[in-house]
N, C-alpha and C positions, 0 to 999 in steps of 0.2 A: 235184567239179565244183560251182561256185557259180553262182547265177543273179543276174546284175547288173542285170536289167531291172526297171524300176519296175512295180508292179502297175497295170494299167489300170483306170480307173473308167469306167463307162458314163455318158455324158452324157445328161441328160434332154432329149429333143427338144422337149418342151412348153415348156421355158424359151426355146428358140430361136423357136418359132412364136409364142408369146405376146409375147415381146420385140419381134419385128418388127411384130406386129399392133398392140400398144399404142403403140409409137413412131410407127408410121405414122398411126394414128387420132388420136393426140394432136397430131402435127405438122399434120395436116389441120385439126383444130379450131383450133389456134393461127393457122394461115394464114388461115382463115375469120374469126377474131376480129380479126386485124390489118387485114383488108381490108373489114370491114363498118362501117357508119356507127354503128349502135347495137347493143351487145351487153351481156350481163349479166356481172357479176363472177364469179358461180358457174361459168359456162361456162369462163372463163379459168382458174380454179383447178382445175377438173376436167381441162382439157386439159393443164395443167402436171403434174398428178398422173399422168395416163396416160403422158406422156413419161417422167417419173421412174420409174414402174413398169416401163416397157418397157426403159429403160436398165439398171435393176436386174436384170431377167430375163436380158438379154443378158450382163451381167457374170457372173451365176451360171452361164450356159452356157459362157462362154469362160474362166472363172477356172481357173487351174492348181491342181489339188488334190494 
């Protein structure tokens, strides 16, 4: 009798939680930056970095291993 099932790997729930949190916070900061009169460039770079990190964490969570 052979086992044809793939071994399941446990997904890290922190990747999902942090991915949603970073993407949400970064999106909020980008929205705030686009609708304000005067903002700094560092805040824009930081917001883009948060969105990028959130997308990367979500990719790590949903990636097929």
